C-alpha positions as CSV (number, residue, x, y, z in Angstrom):
1,M,0.0,0.0,0.0
2,L,1.3,3.4,-0.9
3,T,0.5,6.2,1.4
4,P,2.1,9.5,0.3
5,P,2.7,12.3,2.9
6,A,0.0,14.9,3.7
7,L,2.2,17.6,2.1
8,L,2.2,16.3,-1.5
9,G,3.4,19.2,-3.6
10,S,1.8,19.6,-7.0
11,D,3.7,22.7,-7.9
12,E,7.2,21.4,-6.8
13,G,9.7,20.0,-9.2
14,R,11.6,16.8,-8.9
15,T,14.2,16.8,-6.2
16,G,15.7,13.4,-7.0
17,R,15.3,12.3,-3.4
18,Y,12.7,10.3,-1.4
19,R,12.7,8.0,1.5
20,I,10.7,4.9,2.4
21,G,9.0,5.6,5.7
22,G,7.7,2.2,6.7
23,E,5.0,1.9,9.4
24,G,5.7,5.1,11.2
25,V,4.8,8.7,10.5
26,P,7.8,11.1,10.2
27,E,8.3,13.3,13.2
28,T,9.3,16.4,11.2
29,P,6.4,18.6,10.1
30,S,8.3,19.5,6.9
31,A,7.9,16.0,5.5
32,H,6.8,16.6,2.0
33,L,7.1,15.0,-1.5
34,S,6.6,16.2,-5.0
35,Y,4.4,14.3,-7.4
36,A,7.4,13.9,-9.6
37,D,9.4,12.2,-6.8
38,L,6.4,10.1,-5.9
39,A,6.2,8.8,-9.5
40,V,9.9,8.0,-9.5
41,A,9.5,6.1,-6.2
42,Q,6.7,4.0,-7.7
43,V,8.7,3.2,-10.9
44,D,11.8,2.3,-8.8
45,E,9.7,-0.1,-6.8
46,A,8.1,-1.6,-9.9
47,E,11.4,-2.2,-11.6
48,K,13.3,-3.5,-8.5
49,P,10.8,-4.7,-5.9
50,A,12.4,-4.3,-2.5
51,L,9.3,-4.0,-0.3
52,H,7.2,-7.0,-1.5
53,R,4.7,-7.8,1.3
54,A,6.4,-5.3,3.6
């Protein structure tokens, strides 16, 4: 299941960085992600599954 952060930026460009959070919610209030980075994270996982059934 993919659950993006609450602050998903539609007007932000790709940063080239993202992190996999796991079960916990990030402590930092500045946790955000751009749609471009979210797309890259999904493609990365599709091409090289690392979190199957995790």
